[in-house]
N, C-alpha and C positions, 0 to 999 in steps of 0.2 A: 320403291320406284314410283308408285302412283303419285305418293306425295311430293315427291320431287318434281315429277312432270306437272303437277297440279300447281305448284310454285311457280315454275317456269311459265305455265300458261297465263297466270295471273300477273305477269310482268315483273316477276322477281329479278334483279340484275344477276346473271348467271356469274359475273365476277365480283360481285359483292364481297367485301372483306371482314373477317371477324377482328377482335382486338389483337390479334397476332399477325395480321395481315394474309392471312390464309383465305383462300376461296373454298367453295364447296368442292373444287376439284381436287386441291390439297387434301381434304379431309377424305373423299372418296379413295383416293390412292393410297393414304395411310392406312386406312381402314380395309383395304383389298376389295373394293366394291367395283369390279370391272364393268358391270352394265351401267352403273351410275355414271362411269367415266364415259362411257360412250354417248349416254344421253346428254351429259353436259358439254361435250366437245361438239356434238351436233347442234346444240343451241348456242355455239360460238364461244365456248370457255377458252380463255386465254391459256394455251398451255405451257407458255414460256414465262409465265408470270412468277415472279419471286415473292415470298413472303419476308416478314421483318428479318427472319434469318438468312435470306438469300436462298432458300430452298423452293425448288419449283416441284410441282406434283411427282415428276418423275424421280427427283431426290427420294420423296417419301416411298414411293412403290418400290425402289432399290432398297431403301434402308430397311423396310419391314418385310422384304423378301416375296412380294406379291408379282409373281412372273406373269399372270394374265394381265395385270394391270400395266406393268412395263411392256408388254407387247402392244396394248392398246395405245398407250402414249408414245411408242416409238413411231407409230403410223402418223402421229400429228405434229410431234415435237420439232421444233427447228434446231434449237441448241442443246444436244444431248452431252455437251460438255461443259455446261453451265457451271459456274464456281459459286459455291454458297459464301456468305461473310467470312467463313472461317476456311475458306479455299478448298472446300470439297465437292467433288464432281459426283453425279449419281454412282459412277461406275466405283469410285473409291469408298462409298458409303455401303455398298453391297458386300455382304459376307457370303452370298450365295453364288457358287459357281455358274449355275445355269443362267442366272441373271446376267453375271459378268460376259458370259457367251452371247447372250442376246445382244448386249449393248456392243460389244466388239464386232459381232457379225453385222449389225444394222450400220456402224461406222464404215466397215468395209464395203458393204454393197452402197452405201451413199457415196463413197468415193468412187466406186466404178460408174455409178449414175452420172455423177457430177462430170467425170471424164467423157463419158459418152455425149453428154448435152453440150459440152464444150467442143467435141469434135463433130458434131451433127450425126452421131451414128445411131438412126433410129432403130435398126435391128437390136443392138445392145440395149437401147431403152426399153424396148417391148419385151425382151426377155427378162430384164430386171423387174419389170412391171408385173410379169407373170409370176415371178418369184417373191412377189410383195416386198421389193425394197421399199424402204422409208423414202417417201417422195420429197420430203420437206427439210431433213436435217442437212447441217453443215459439217462435213467430216473433219475430223481432228487435223489431218495434215492440210486441211484448206482453211484453216482457222485465220490465216493472214489476209485472204480474199473474202472470206464470209460470204458466199453466194450460194443460194440452192440450185440445183439442177435445172429448175425453171428460169431462173434468172440468167445463167449462162446461157441456155438455149435462146432465149429471147434477145440477149446482148449480142449475139453471133447470127441473129436472124434465120435460125435453123426452125421455120415454121411447122414442119412436120413433127419435130420433136417437141416443140411448144404444144401443139394439139394433142400429142399422144399423153404428154404429162398432165396437161389440164383434164382431159377426160377421165384419167385415172385417178384424179382427185387431187393433184398437187394446189397447194395453197397459193392464190395469185396475189396474196398481199404479203408475201414474206419479203422482207428488206435485206439487202446486202449490207456492206460496211458503209456505203453512202447513202443510206437510207434511200435506195432505189427499189421499189417493186419492179417485177418483170416489165409492166409497161413503160416504167421510167426508162429501165435498161434498153429496151428495144428503141425508145424515142431517142435517147442519148447516142445511140448508134446509128441511128437512121434506118432502123429494120421496120419499113413500113408494113410489110405484111403480117408481122406479128401483133 
């Protein structure tokens, strides 16, 4: 961990690729190094970046059965249903029932959070934040609209919901299917307060 921190301190690109198109995050996830994952993410590692096989770090953590890594990645991953080049999702790669449950639960909580954000239901958002709902994922049932809870709240002008999500750590740079970040969504809908 000290060596990794030193590399980052010296300016090594956290998203640099090896010959397979994998980042340090892919490697840490495959090897089960959850503390390295957290350090890389805090240094702006791209959690949704696929390698040459189309695998994200979550694919590797699921494939190798590293539940602590899966938990870390679910907090930051946007597309938990990303398909690899051979059309496999992280869920389909996992042979471990507890990991399958983690992903399914994250998807359900993400769907509830998205619904609450669209409806401006601050109480539900606060409850889900306390339950550690993943803030940035796009639920499977919403793969058509492809928006995060923060995008939804911003596009509807629900400023209290936007503030709660941002304070809880929702990523302000997550894009919807139109490549809109939450600030784009707010501007396109005339939501000046957001």
